[in-house]
Structures are given as C-alpha cells and as structure tokens.
N, C-alpha and C positions, 0 to 999 in steps of 0.2 A: 403597793403590794407586788412582789414578783412571784409569779406562778410558773413552776417548772412543769411543762405539759408534755405527756407522752402522746406520740402520734403512731399510726399504723406502720408497720415495717414492710407492707406490701399489699395487704388486703384492706380496703377502706371500710369494710364491715366491722373491723376491730376498733374503730373510732368510738370512744365512750361518750355517753350523754353528757357526763360532767366536763369532759375536755371540750365538746362542742359549745357548751354554755359559757365556759371560761373564755374561750377564743372569741366568741360573739360579743362578750362584754368588755374585753380588753381594749384599752386606749391604743396600745401598740403591741404588735407581735414581732418579736425578735427571732429571726430565722436564719439558717444558714444560706439558703438560696430561695429568693422571693418567688422565683418561677415554680419551684418544686412545691413550696408551701402554698402558693396561689392556686395550683391545681387541686389540692385538698380542700381548700376553702370554698372554691367554686363548686366543687362536687356537692358540698353541704349547704350552699347558698349563704355562706358567711362573708359579710363585707367587713373588712378591717384594714387598719393602716399597718403596712409591713415595713420593717427595716432590717437591713442585712446585718448579721453579726456572725463573723467567721474568723478563722485562724489569722487572716491577713489584716483584719481591721479590729481585732478584739479589744485592744487597749483603748484607742480613740473612741470607738463606738460604745464601749463599755462604760467610759466616763460620761457620755452623753445620755446613755440609758439611765444610769444612776441619778443624774441630775433630774431626769423626768420623774423617776420614782420618788425622789425626795420632795418634789413639788406636788405629789398627790396622785400621780398617774398609776394606773394599773397596767403592768407589762407582762405578757406571756412569753416565755422562752421555749422555742421548739427547735428540734433539729430536722433534718430532712426526713428522717425515719427513726422510729423508736424513741428511747428516753434520751433526753439532752444530758450532757456531762459524762457520758460513757464513750470514751474514744473520740471526744470532740471538745472544743474549747469552752463549752458552756460553764464548766466549773469555775473558770476565771470570773465570770459575771457573778456567779453565786458567791464566791469568795469575797469579792468586793462589796456586795450587798451586806454580807455578814459583818464585815469590818465597819461599814457605814451605818449599821444598826437598822437596816431595811428589813421589813417583814417578808418572810419567804414561805410559800406553801408548795407542795407537790401534787400533781394530778397524774397518777400512775398510768402507764401504757406498756405495751409489749416491748420486749427487747429480743434481738437475735440470740443473744447470750442465753437467756433463760429458756427460750423456745427450743434451741438446739440441745441444751442439756435434757430437757423433757423427752425430745425425740431420740436421744442417743441410746437409751436403755442401759446406760452405765451408771455405776454408783457415784453419787455426787455429794456425799457427807462432807467431804473437803475438797476444794478445787482452787486452782490458781488461774487467774485471768491475765493473760499476756497481751491481748489485743493484737494490734498490727505490729509485726516485727519491723525493724529498720529495713529499708529496701536493699541496701548494699553496705559494703565496707566492714570495718573492724567492729563497729557497734552491733551489727547484725550477728557477727560470729560470737561476740560476747553474750548476747542475749540467748542465742541457741545453746551455747555451752552452759549457761546458767540454768536452763530448763532440765538439764540432766540430773540435777539435785532433787527434783521433786518426785515423790512417790504418789502424790495425789492426782486427781483429774487436772489436765491442763487445757485451757481454751484459748484458741487464737482466731483472729479474723484475718481473712486473706482475700485479695483481689484476683480475678480470674487469670490475668496474665502472669501472675507470680505463683499460682497454686502448685504447679509441677515442681518448680524449684524448691519451694518450701517443704513439700512432701519428701523430695529426694534428699535434701539436707537433713531433715529430721531422722530418715533412715540411717543416714551416715553417722548420725550422732548416737545411734544405739536404740532408737524407738521403733524399729522395724517390726518387731513381734507384739508391741502393745496394741490392744484393741482400740479402735478409733470409730468415730461416726463423723463423717464429712458431709455437712448439710448445705444446700444452696437454695436460693429463691424460696426461703421460709415464708409460708402463708400465701404464696402466689400460685398461679395455675401449674407451674412446672416445678413445684416443690419436690426435692429429691434428697434422700439420704443414702449415702454408701457406707456400709458397715463392714468390719472385718479387721484383719491385721493392717497396720499402717502400710506395710510393704505391698499387700494386695491392692489397697486402695490406690496407692502411688502408681502401680503398674496399670490399673484401670485407666487412670487419667493420662497416662502416656499415649493411649490410643482413642481417648474420648475428649475432645476439646472443651476445657472448662468454660462454662457460661454462668453469669450471675455472680452475686457476692457469696463468699463462702465463710462458714464457721467450721473450724477444726476441733473436734473434741478428742482428746487423747486420754484413754482410760488409765486407771491406777497401775502402778508397777513398781518394782524396785528401783531405787536410784541407781544411775548408771555411773559406775566407778572406774571403768576400764580406761577412760581417757581423762581421769581426774588430774594427773600430773600435767599432761600436755597443755590443756586449756588454761590451767592456773598459771603456768609459767608464762604462756603467751599474753595473757592479760596483764601480768606484772611487767613484762617486757615493755608492752605498749603504754602502760601507766608511767613507768620510769622514764621511757623515751619522751613522752609528752611533757615531762618536767624538765627536759633539756639536758639530761645526764648523758655523758659520753658512754660509748659502748663498753669500755673496759670497766668503768664504774658500775654499770648495770650488771655486767657479769659477776663482779665481786659481791654485789648485794645478793644476787640470786644464789650464788654459791653458798652463802651462809643460810639463806632461807630454805633451800631445797636440798642442801648436803650433796651438791654435785660439783664436778670439777670446773674450774673457771674456763679452761680450754674448750671443753664441750659446749658449755653455755655461751661462750663468745661466738662460736659458729652459729648457735641457734638464734642468738640476739640478732646477728647480722641478717639471717634469712627472714626472720619475723618483720624486722624493720623494712627490708627491701620489699617483701611481699605486700605489706600494707601501704606502700607508696603507690601501688598500682591502682 
C-alpha cells in the first residue's frame, strides 16, 4: 500500500493523528529531503526508515519503491511540506503505482495553495493554479502571456529572490489593478498577507526585502486583450523557429494567419529570434 501523506507547511501542530500513525507504521517513508523529514519525525518521536525521492532520482528510486510495494511493503510518500504531488515529482510515483495496480490511499494535510485562498478574502468559485513560473527565457514569457486569458482567480508560487521580478512582470502584462493577496510564511510565526492592487503590493516589495516562500493570489478580472496580438505572434514565431523553418517562410505563414504584411512580419521575426537567443 502506498500512502500519500500530507505534512505541516510550517507549524508542527498541524500534523494530524492519522498522519502520525501512518508514518509510525510504514516500512519506508519516501521523502524529498531526509534531513527535513527527519526533523518532523524526531519532534514526534517517530522512528522510521527514510529514503530520498526527488526530481533528480525519481525514475530510478521510483522503480525501487514500486518493487518494495509489490513485495508487500507499506510506503508513505511525503514532501518537505504540505501535500505531495502538488508542484513536486510525487505524481510520477503515484502514476507508476496506478499502472502497476498498486493500492493507494491519501492522508490529507494542509497546502499553501488552499491556506492562501482562505486568507485572501477573494472569491474562489473558479481558479487557475499556475504554481512556479519558469525562472527565465521564452517559456516564462509564454506562461505569463497565457495568464492574460484568465478571468478567474490565478494562483502562483514564488521564491523570495524572484518575487519582485514576478510582480513587476505581472504589472507589465496588464494585471496592475487586479486585487491580490500575497502571502508568506503561512502558519509560521511571521505569517503575513499583503492585500490590495497588484501594483500597490509590487511597490511595497520594492522597499521591503521579501523573506520566506510566497503564494500570489490574483483576484478575478476581465481577460486582458490589449496585448493579444503581440504575444500570440511571438509564440508562433518561436514555435515555427523551433521547427527549423527559415525566416522568410515563417513570415509567409504568419502573414496568412494574422493578415499582416510579410515585410513588417519579417522584421518582427528577426527581432524575436534574436531577443530569445540571449
């Protein structure tokens, strides 16, 4: 049996009785970082066999864990904090277990996602969870542009050293007047939520050094259409360029798709390709 076990996201008092019982009885606990999970287990007097399972060893270690499960072992899957399988590689192990016919059960726990929604005070009947944006490059630009289409609540995770950049780029993409809640250190001693327009919160963090892990909640609003043509053309340029097509052919294809002159598009294609080489 594989148990997917939620652990505290910062406050050990949020550890459930059932989670403690499952971890005590498991033959193996698969965790991202044995040192982090070891601190939790030590605090509750739990003695268990730990094995690391993370992004860099998920395939080799996943196969080993599945072999143990098929031989009758009980395995508990945990992440460093919160629920496994949300913005971490745990889903790969769950997927393999499903394919192998291995029984799975979940032991729920807190998530930064749900806690931040509750703290936001914003309507959440519908929401889109982006998680972590790519750190750099064209893929980050694509993801930011894609967010403009959403009228529902949008949720992102962000590290402190990239928070200012992300807030600034979201403002540039047209989200500056949307209501937001930017939460940090959720359930911990210095839990804090900054609420207001995205622009006002971005200005706040220009003069206050971000500390801790952040959840950005962007409230509902109309889809952003003023930059619809630009990002769409840029995305198509990058897509066609990745297929190895020459610049002239890319311009000809885009001319038909966007009803614009080949000459103007040719210049834009050159600029986009050159910019994304950096």
